[in-house]
C-alpha positions as CSV (number, residue, x, y, z in Angstrom):
1,M,-11.4,-23.2,73.4
2,Q,-15.3,-23.3,73.6
3,D,-15.8,-20.3,75.8
4,P,-12.8,-18.0,76.2
5,H,-14.2,-15.3,78.2
6,P,-11.9,-14.1,81.0
7,G,-13.9,-16.6,83.4
8,N,-12.4,-19.2,81.6
9,I,-8.9,-17.7,81.2
10,A,-6.3,-16.6,83.5
11,I,-2.4,-15.8,83.1
12,D,0.3,-16.9,85.7
13,A,3.0,-15.1,86.9
14,Q,5.2,-16.2,84.2
15,G,2.8,-15.2,81.7
16,S,1.4,-18.5,80.5
17,L,-1.7,-18.5,79.5
18,I,-4.4,-21.1,81.5
19,F,-7.0,-22.5,80.7
20,Y,-10.4,-23.4,82.9
21,D,-12.8,-24.5,80.3
22,F,-11.1,-27.6,78.6
23,G,-14.6,-28.4,77.1
24,M,-13.6,-28.0,73.1
25,M,-10.0,-27.6,73.4
26,G,-7.8,-29.2,70.4
27,E,-5.2,-28.3,68.3
28,I,-4.6,-27.6,64.5
29,V,-2.0,-29.5,63.0
30,P,0.5,-27.4,61.1
31,T,-0.8,-29.0,57.8
32,T,-4.0,-28.2,58.1
33,R,-3.7,-24.8,59.4
34,E,-1.6,-23.9,56.5
35,T,-4.7,-25.3,54.1
36,L,-7.0,-22.8,56.4
37,L,-4.8,-20.1,55.6
38,E,-4.6,-21.0,51.7
39,L,-8.6,-21.2,51.5
40,F,-9.0,-17.8,53.5
41,Y,-6.2,-16.2,51.4
42,A,-8.7,-17.7,48.2
43,V,-11.5,-16.0,49.3
44,N,-9.5,-12.9,49.8
45,R,-8.8,-13.0,46.2
46,K,-12.2,-14.3,45.6
47,D,-10.5,-17.6,43.6
48,A,-13.0,-19.8,43.8
49,D,-11.3,-22.6,41.9
50,A,-8.6,-22.5,45.0
51,V,-11.7,-22.5,47.6
52,V,-12.8,-26.0,46.2
53,R,-9.4,-27.2,45.9
54,Q,-8.6,-26.5,49.7
55,L,-12.2,-27.5,50.7
56,V,-11.3,-30.9,48.8
57,S,-7.7,-31.0,50.5
58,L,-9.9,-30.5,54.0
59,G,-11.7,-32.8,53.1
60,I,-15.4,-30.5,53.4
61,I,-16.2,-31.7,49.9
62,V,-15.5,-34.6,48.0
63,P,-14.2,-34.7,44.5
64,T,-17.1,-35.7,42.6
65,S,-18.4,-35.0,38.6
66,D,-20.5,-32.2,39.9
67,L,-17.5,-30.1,41.0
68,P,-18.8,-27.2,38.2
69,S,-21.9,-26.8,39.9
70,I,-19.9,-26.7,43.5
71,R,-17.5,-23.8,41.9
72,R,-20.3,-22.1,40.4
73,S,-21.7,-22.2,44.1
74,V,-18.7,-21.1,46.0
75,A,-18.0,-18.5,43.6
76,F,-21.5,-17.0,44.0
77,F,-20.8,-17.5,47.7
78,V,-17.3,-15.7,47.5
79,D,-18.3,-13.0,45.7
80,N,-21.3,-12.3,48.1
81,I,-18.9,-12.4,51.1
82,S,-16.9,-9.5,49.5
83,R,-20.2,-7.2,48.4
84,Q,-21.4,-8.0,52.1
85,A,-18.3,-6.5,53.1
86,E,-18.2,-3.1,51.1
87,Q,-22.0,-2.5,52.3
88,Q,-21.1,-3.0,55.9
89,E,-17.9,-1.1,55.5
90,A,-20.1,2.0,53.6
91,V,-22.5,1.9,56.4
92,A,-19.8,2.5,58.8
93,T,-18.9,4.9,57.1
94,I,-21.8,7.2,56.4
95,G,-22.2,6.3,60.2
96,E,-19.2,8.2,61.2
97,D,-20.0,11.1,58.8
98,L,-23.6,11.2,60.7
99,F,-21.7,10.9,63.6
100,A,-19.2,13.9,62.8
101,I,-22.0,16.2,61.6
102,A,-24.2,15.7,64.9
103,V,-21.1,16.6,67.4
């Protein structure tokens, strides 16, 4: 669904969802869903090789002789994501501490 805000979704009497905005709706086939999950797990593990394999499996990148440079780029990306998450957690913790001190 493109825009899942309260004006585009309702629940009927039986508890089923009713969608009003069909602009970008679609279905992810089970094999693609599994591959996406493996991709997310690989990113979480910081496993650049597995990320590249899953991206190839999804057809996002084409396996070429340049896969080592793609792998290096993916490794940089994965490491950068984890650093950003750690920084955000640190900032949130500092913010919570400052709020606790101020109150």
